[in-house]
N, C-alpha and C positions, 0 to 999 in steps of 0.2 A: 212469561217473563219471570225470572226468579226475583226473590226479595232484594238481593244485592244489585242486580241489573236495574231493577226499578228504582232503587234508591240512587244509584249513580246517575240514571237518566234525569231524575229530579234535580240533583246537584248540578249536573251539567247544564240543564235548562236555566237554572237560576244564575249560574255563572255567565252563561251566554247573554242573558238579559241585563245583568247588573255589573258584572266584573269580567269582561272578556279578556282582560290582561291575565287574570288568574286561570280562566278556562284554557288559555293557550299553553300553560305549563303542564297540563295533564298529558301523560305519555300515551302513545298508542298501545294497543293490546300486546300482551306478552305472547311469545311463540309457544304453542303447546309442547313442542319438543324441549324447549328450555325449562318449562315447568316440570316435565317428566324427569329431565336430567337432574334438576335440583332435588327432587324427592329421593332419587337414587343416591346423590351425593350426601344428603343429610340423613338418609335412612329413616325418613319420616313420610307418612302419607299426608299430603295437604288436604285439609277439609274442603268440601265441595264449594263452600261460600268463598274461601280464599281463592280458589282457582277461578271462580266466577268473577271475582273482583280483578284478579290479574288479567283475565281475558278481556276486561273492559279497559283497564289502565295498568300498565307495567310501571307503577310508581309515577314519578314526576320527571319532567325534563330538566328541572332545576329546583332548588329549595324554594318552597312557598308555603304560606300558612293557610292552606286550603281546607284542612280538617281541624276540628276543635282541639285535638290532642297533639299528635305528632304527624309529620308528613308520611304518606304511605310509601313503603319500600318497593323497589323493583324486585324481580326474581333474584337477580344477582345480589341486591342489597340484603335480601332475606338470608341468603346463604352466607354472605360475608358477616352479617351481624350475629347470626346464630353461632357460627364457628368462632368468632371473636369472643363471645360471651362464654362459650364452653371452654375455650383456652384459658381465659382469665379465671373462671370459676374453679377450674382444676388446679390452678396455681395457689389458691388460698382456701381451699375447702368450701368454696362458695356454693356447692351443690347440697350442702348439709344445713338444715335449719338450725338457728342458734338455740331455739327452745322448742320442745314438742308442741305441735300445733301451729307453729309459725311457718311462713313461707321461706324458702332459701333465697339467696341472692339470685340464683338462676336454677332452672330445672331442665333436664335433658328432653323433657316433653313439652317445653314451651317453644312456640314458633312465632317469631316476630312478624307483625303485620306492618307496623309503622315505627319510626325511630328517628332520633336526632340527639347529638351531643352525649351519646352513651346511654340514653334512656330509650325505652321502647314500650309499645303496646304489644302484648303477647296473647296469642291464642293458646289456651290450655288444652293440651291433647291427652291429659291424664283421664283414664276411664272413670266413669261415675257421673253424678248429677251435674258436675261443673264442666263436663266435656264441651269444648268449643267456646267457653266463656272468654270474654276479652278483658284482660286486666293489664297491669303495669309491672315493668321491671326497671328500676331506676339504678343508676350507676353508683349512687352513694347510699343505698339502703337495700331493703329486701323487696321481693315481689309482693304485690298486693292485688287482691280481688275484691276488696271492699267497694261496693257500688259498681261492680263490673257489669258490663252488658252480657246478656246470656249468649249472644252470638255476634259475629261481625255484621251480619245483616241488620240486627237491631241497632247497632251503633250508627251505621250509615243511614238508616231510616230516621233515627233521631236527628242526625245532622241535616238531612233534607227537610224535616219538619221545622227545625230551628231557622233555616234559611227562608222557608216559605212563610213563617209566622213571626219571625223576629224574637224568638225565645232562646233560652240558654241550653247548653249541653254540658252537664256536669260543671256548671259555673263559668263556662266560656260562652261569650256572646259574639255574634257576627257584626263586623264593622266594615266600612270602606275607607281605605287610606286616601290621602290627597292625590294619589296616582291611580286611583280606581281599582286597587287590589283588594281582594277579600282579606280580612285580618280578624282573627279570633282573639279576644281579650276578656278581662273580667268586666263586671257590670259598671256602668256609668263612667267609662273612659272617654276622654275628649281629645287626647292627643297621643301621638306616637313619635318619640324623638323630636318633639317640638313642632311636628306637623299635625294638622287637624285630623281627627278620626270622627266619622259620623256613623250613627247607627245604620246598619244595612237596610235597604228597602225590602219590603216583603213581597211575596207572590211573584 
């Protein structure tokens, strides 16, 4: 069992025990043919861990706060978000860093794994020691790999550890809403839109 599959199995197990409402929004596996076609469309080779994740869940059936950062994208969502960002970046020179050593607004070798509201978590496909690290590209700023996870598998493993042990992931902590949904928020939160939040149970 690969690192990504093992992490997803732990996340699924926790959701099944404590937040079945959230477990129900995890999409079924992506079709291998769709994954292959997406790589041709984008002209990029998907990392093995991203393919492993998509073969577990092709994103979500609907928006849900099931991961600490952004909701995982489907294969179609990855293609759409990446093409949108390339189109936008080319319209205002967003592929060029403002200063030497800075990250640009977007890079042609970033591949989105998760996203919402124009922001995304991106897998860095540039060659070198940062290859496959998981960072951020926000709509109103530049890319960032400060505090990035070295791989997608490391991020999903940290998420599983947080659920099993009630700890945080990059400042995000697991809670349960009044409706039994998993919700990630900052430390010491007690309500969400006037409804109670309670710390998520462990194990």
